[in-house]
Every structure is written in C-alpha cells, then in structure tokens.
C-alpha positions as CSV (number, residue, x, y, z in Angstrom):
1,M,98.1,72.0,32.8
2,P,95.4,73.7,34.9
3,A,96.2,76.8,36.9
4,T,96.0,75.1,40.3
5,D,98.5,72.4,39.1
6,Q,100.9,75.1,38.0
7,N,100.6,76.9,41.3
8,Q,101.3,73.7,43.2
9,A,104.3,72.9,40.9
10,A,105.6,76.5,41.4
11,S,105.2,76.1,45.2
12,V,107.1,72.8,45.2
13,L,109.9,74.3,43.1
14,L,110.1,77.4,45.3
15,N,110.4,75.2,48.4
16,L,113.2,73.3,46.8
17,V,115.1,76.4,45.8
18,T,114.6,78.4,49.0
19,P,117.2,77.7,51.6
20,P,116.0,76.8,55.1
21,P,116.1,79.6,57.7
22,R,119.4,79.9,59.5
23,P,119.5,79.9,63.3
24,P,120.5,83.2,64.9
25,K,124.2,83.9,64.9
26,E,126.0,83.4,68.3
27,P,128.9,85.7,69.2
28,P,132.3,84.2,68.5
29,A,133.8,82.3,71.4
30,D,136.5,84.8,71.9
31,S,134.1,87.8,72.1
32,Q,133.5,89.2,75.5
33,V,129.9,89.7,76.8
34,I,129.7,92.9,78.7
35,P,127.7,92.5,82.0
36,P,125.2,95.1,83.0
37,P,126.5,98.1,84.9
38,P,126.7,97.8,88.7
39,P,123.7,99.1,90.6
40,H,125.7,101.9,92.2
41,C,126.5,103.6,88.9
42,A,124.8,106.6,87.3
43,T,122.6,106.0,84.3
44,S,124.7,108.2,82.0
45,P,128.4,107.6,81.2
46,S,131.3,109.6,82.5
47,L,133.2,112.4,80.7
48,G,136.0,110.0,80.0
49,S,133.6,107.8,78.1
50,A,133.4,110.2,75.1
51,A,136.2,108.5,73.2
52,H,135.0,105.0,74.0
53,E,133.7,104.3,70.4
54,M,137.1,105.1,68.9
55,R,138.9,103.1,71.6
56,R,140.8,106.2,72.7
57,C,139.4,106.1,76.2
58,K,141.1,105.1,79.4
59,P,139.1,102.5,81.5
60,C,138.1,103.6,85.0
61,A,139.8,101.3,87.6
62,F,137.1,101.9,90.2
63,F,133.8,101.8,88.3
64,W,133.3,98.0,88.6
65,K,134.5,97.9,92.2
66,N,131.9,97.4,95.0
67,D,132.0,101.1,96.1
68,G,132.1,102.3,92.5
69,C,133.7,105.4,91.1
70,Q,133.5,108.4,93.5
71,S,133.8,110.9,90.6
72,G,130.6,109.7,89.0
73,Q,129.7,111.5,85.7
74,G,132.6,113.9,86.2
75,C,135.2,111.1,86.0
76,L,137.8,111.6,83.3
77,F,138.0,107.8,82.8
78,C,135.7,105.6,80.8
79,H,132.7,103.9,82.5
80,L,131.6,102.0,79.3
81,C,134.6,99.6,79.2
82,P,134.0,96.1,80.5
83,P,135.2,95.1,84.0
84,D,138.7,93.8,83.1
85,E,139.5,96.1,80.2
86,K,142.2,98.0,82.1
87,K,144.0,94.7,82.9
88,R,143.5,93.4,79.4
89,R,145.0,96.6,77.8
90,K,148.0,96.5,80.2
91,K,148.7,92.9,79.3
92,E,148.4,93.8,75.6
93,R,150.9,96.7,76.0
94,R,153.4,94.4,77.7
95,F,153.0,91.8,74.9
96,V,153.6,94.4,72.2
97,A,156.6,95.8,74.1
98,S,158.2,92.4,74.4
99,M,158.2,91.9,70.6
C-alpha cells in the first residue's frame, strides 16, 4: 500500500474513533445565576465578604436594595451573596428546624 493510501486510511480510522466535540455545558437548572452588582455598589467587597468562599458569611440585607448598603466596604455583612440569599438561608434554617 503506498504511503498516501496509508495516510488516508489512518485519517478515516481516526475520524471514526474520535468522538464528536461536545457542546458547552450549561449550568444545572437548579443553579442560581448571580446578576451583576447594582450600580451604586463599590467595586471591592465588604469586610463581611471575607468568609464568603467558606459560606461562613452573613448576607447583607441592604446591598441589593435601591439605595444600597450605607456602610459600603466597612459593612460587616457579605456583599458577594446573591440578592435573595438571606431569605434562602432563613428558609433553609426553618426547614432544618422543623425536622
């Protein structure tokens, strides 16, 4: 078999063995997409946001309101949590307590 025929045969086999590219993964339906921060907020997070990654923070109740948080970067509550996180956690605590 000539070299060009071998290359073509190898190419065909490779195409048969190689899986087609997968479409990009979409987030699960139950995952929450966090909206961009409101325009009134500071660019850096608050002091209370330090424990956000460990989920040990307390969400700021005022950050996502129209007037925003008056404490700004000095706020002891988290400005990285999504808008309804305080309500979601409260609901979660009530559910666990009812068990």
